[in-house]
N, C-alpha and C positions, 0 to 999 in steps of 0.2 A: 504494500500500500504506500510505503514511503517513496518507492520508485515512481509510482503513479503520480504523486503530488510533485515530485521533482520535474517529471516530464511535463506536467500541467503548468508549472511555474514558467518553464522555458517556452512552452507553446503559447501561453498568454503574452509573454514578452515578445514573441514573434508577431502576435496580433497587434501589439502596441507599435512595433516598428513599421508594419505594413499600414496601420492606421495613420501613422505620422506621414508616411510617404503619400498615401492617398489624400491626406489633408493638404499637403503642400501642392500637390498636382490638381487640387480642386475637383476630386472625384466625388460623385454623389454618395451619400450615406457614409462618408469617411468619418464624420464626427461620431456617429453611432458605433462604428467599428472601434474607434479609438477609446471611447468611454466604456464600451462593453469589455474591451480588453483590459482596461484599468480595473474595473470592478471584479472581473473574473480573476485577475492577477492577485488582487487583495484577498479574495475568497480562497484562492489556492494557497496563498501564504498562511492564512489562518488555519486551513485544514492541515497543512504541513506542520505548523507549530503545535497543533493538538496531538499529532501522532508521533512527532520526533521525541525520542527519549532524551537525547543530549541536545540541549538548546544551544544554538549558535548565536552569540551576541552580535555578530555581524548582520543578523536578520533585521535588526532595528533600522539599519541604514536604508534598505529598500522601502520599508514601511514609512519612514520619515519622508523620503523622496516622493512616495506616492501621495502622502497627505499634502505635501507642498504642491504637487501637480494638481490635485483636486481643488485645493484652495486657489491656485493660480488660474485654473480654468473657470472658476465660479465667481471670482471677484473682479470687478471692473477696475483695472489699474490705469486706464486712460493713457495707454502707450500706443505708439505707432505700430502698425502691423509688421513692419520689418524687425522691430525690436522684439516683439512677441514671438515672431518666427525664429529669430536667433536664440532667444532664451529657451524656446521649446527644443530646438536642435541641440543646444548645449545640455539640457536636462536629459534628453534621450541618449546622447552620446555618453554622458557620465553614468547613467543608470545601466545601460547595456554593457558598457565597459566594466563596470563593477561586477556584473554577473559573469561575464566571459573571462575576465583577466584575473580575478581573485582565485588563487590556487585553493583547491579543496573546499570550495564553497558549496554547501549543502551535501556534497558527495565528492569523493575523489574522481579525478579525470584519468582515465586509463588510455588516452590517445593523445597524440601530439599534433595539434593544428594551430598552435599559437601564432606562427608566422602568417597564417591565413587570416586570423583575427586582426593582426596589425595591419595587413594590407587592406582589409575591408574598412578599418577605422580611418586609415589615411585617405582612402578613396572617398569615404563619407565626408571627412573634413574638407577635402578639396572641392567636392561637389557643393558643400554648403557655401564655401567662399565664392564659387562660380555662380551659385544661385543668388547670393546677396549682390554680387556685382552685375547680375543680369546678363551674363555672357551667353553666347549661342551654345546650344546643346547641353546646358546645365541640367535640364530635366532628365536627359538620357543618362548622364553620369550619376545623377541622384538615384534614378531607377536601378542602375546597375549596382551601385554601392549599397543601397538599402536592401535590394533583393539578395545580394550575396550575404549581407549581414544577417538577414532574416533566415536564410538557409543554414548558415553556420549556427545560429542560435537554436533553431529547431533540431539540428543534428546533435548539438551539445545536450539538449534536453533528453533526446532519445538515448544517448550513449553515456550520460553521466551516471556514475555509480554502478554501471554494468561491469561485472568482473570478466576479464578476458578468459577465453577457454584455453586451458592448458592441454598440451598434447601428451598422451599417455605413452 
């Protein structure tokens, strides 16, 4: 059951990444996908915390970030859309980076794809800069970087905590 909640946490994180991408590209129903991912992510963390015998103090960081995101989304700060978009990208980058790059978070990682994470994060940062500068093809680079990041996040959720098979 613990493995189920770990996979659910990373799957809902993938929903948040895809929702952020769709929100930036102005796709219909992107807000519903993003908020649904947020609330399902919170619920999966609560379910994990009820089942986990050993409590990880680092679990407080994602919950605090999620509370800040919910408050940020529901309070009118009277900021320009470009500043709100930049803050949203920074929050997603920090939050996803915390989940992917923190060693042994929720469960040990038995595979080595950290260079792929770094490449995806660098592409994401470059695409955000291109999008802010309104350069040509920024949407395509954003689609590629967030698509790759979401695939890596989903794969991490499926493989995290799974023990490798030993040959007899």
